[in-house]
C-alpha positions as CSV (number, residue, x, y, z in Angstrom):
1,M,-45.7,106.4,29.4
2,N,-48.5,105.6,27.0
3,L,-51.6,103.7,27.9
4,E,-50.6,100.4,26.1
5,L,-47.3,100.2,27.8
6,W,-48.9,100.9,31.2
7,L,-51.6,98.2,30.6
8,A,-48.9,95.7,29.6
9,F,-47.0,96.5,32.8
10,V,-50.1,96.1,35.0
11,A,-51.0,92.8,33.3
12,A,-47.5,91.5,33.7
13,S,-47.5,92.6,37.4
14,A,-50.8,90.9,38.0
15,V,-49.6,87.6,36.4
16,M,-46.4,87.7,38.5
17,L,-48.5,88.3,41.7
18,A,-51.0,85.5,40.8
19,I,-48.2,82.9,40.5
20,P,-47.3,81.8,44.0
21,G,-43.7,81.0,43.3
22,P,-42.3,84.5,42.9
23,T,-44.4,85.8,45.8
24,I,-43.1,83.1,48.1
25,L,-39.6,83.6,46.9
26,T,-39.9,87.3,47.6
27,A,-41.1,86.7,51.1
28,L,-38.2,84.2,51.7
29,F,-35.7,86.6,50.3
30,A,-37.0,89.4,52.6
31,A,-36.7,87.2,55.6
32,S,-33.2,86.1,54.8
33,A,-32.2,89.7,54.1
34,R,-33.6,90.8,57.4
35,R,-31.5,88.1,59.2
36,L,-28.4,89.0,57.2
37,L,-28.7,92.8,58.0
38,S,-29.5,92.3,61.7
39,T,-26.0,93.2,62.9
40,P,-24.8,96.8,63.0
41,R,-21.6,95.9,61.0
42,A,-23.7,94.3,58.2
43,Q,-26.0,97.4,58.1
44,R,-23.0,99.7,57.9
45,S,-21.5,97.7,55.1
46,F,-24.8,97.6,53.3
47,H,-25.3,101.4,53.6
48,L,-21.7,102.1,52.5
49,L,-22.2,99.9,49.4
50,G,-25.6,101.4,48.6
51,G,-24.3,104.9,49.0
52,S,-21.3,104.2,46.9
53,L,-23.4,102.8,44.1
54,L,-25.8,105.8,44.2
55,S,-22.9,108.2,44.2
56,G,-21.2,106.4,41.3
57,A,-24.5,106.5,39.4
58,G,-24.8,110.2,40.0
59,V,-21.2,110.9,38.7
60,W,-21.9,108.7,35.7
61,V,-25.0,110.7,34.9
62,L,-23.1,114.0,35.3
63,L,-20.3,112.8,33.0
64,A,-22.5,111.1,30.4
65,R,-22.6,112.7,27.0
66,R,-26.0,113.6,25.6
67,P,-26.9,112.2,22.2
68,A,-26.6,114.9,19.5
């Protein structure tokens, strides 16, 4: 990652954190996700879905053709 791209990323991150809307929405989303995943059944489903997505991504990477 070159310096210009890194500085642009840092600037965009600082702007997003300075605006209260996204920060508040992130906190609200985290609170609702915590309530949603409070039951063992929901946690099991979440872990199964996450593991399946990660496994699928790994298979996709293994089978992807490299550009010539």
